[in-house]
N, C-alpha and C positions, 0 to 999 in steps of 0.2 A: 523448589518454588522460589520465585523472586518477589520482592516487595517493590521493585522498580516500576514506576508508572510510565506508560507510553508517552513519548514526546511527539505529538502529531505535527506533521507539516504537509502542505499542499505544494505541488510543483509550481514553479514560476511560469511554466509552459501552459498551465491551466488557464482557460479563458473564463470570462465572467458569465458564461452561458449556463452555468449550473451543472455541467457534466464533469465534476471533479471528484477525485478520491484523495483521502489523506492517508499517509503511511507513517509508521513509527519504527524506524530502523534501529533505534537505540536498544531494542530488546533482542536483537540477533544473538549477541554474546551470551546472554543469560537464559534465553528460552529457545533459541534456534529458529525463531519465527519472525515474520514481518507482518504485524497487524495492519490490516487495510480496512478503511471504512468510507462510507459516503460522506463527503464533506458537508453536505446539506443537513445531515442527521447526526450531529456529533454525539448525541446520547443514544443513538441506535446501535444495532449490532455491528460487530467487526469480525472479519474473517481473519484467520491466523495461519496462512500458508507457511510451510517450511521455507527457510531462507533460500535453499537451492531451487525450489519450485518457483518462488517469486523471481529469482534471478533469471531463470529460464523464460518466464513470462515476459519480463522486461526485454530480454534479448530478442524474443519473438516480435515484440512491438517495434523495436528499433529496426528490424529487418523487414517490417511490414508483412509478416507471415500470416496475419489474421485478416487482411483485406479490410474493406469497408462495408458498412451495412447499407 
């Protein structure tokens, strides 16, 4: 178990339209996860995907594998 607190940051690519997430990559070494939360709800729940799953998601976003809504 870690006593380290997440250090949240939001990408500089996020716009001010409110569709942003915050991530805390500082916990990868100690927990193997990348916590993700809605930046509009900082006290709300956070997801904790494994680092490899998060990396695969980011790679998919970069290659536009998910399309647009």
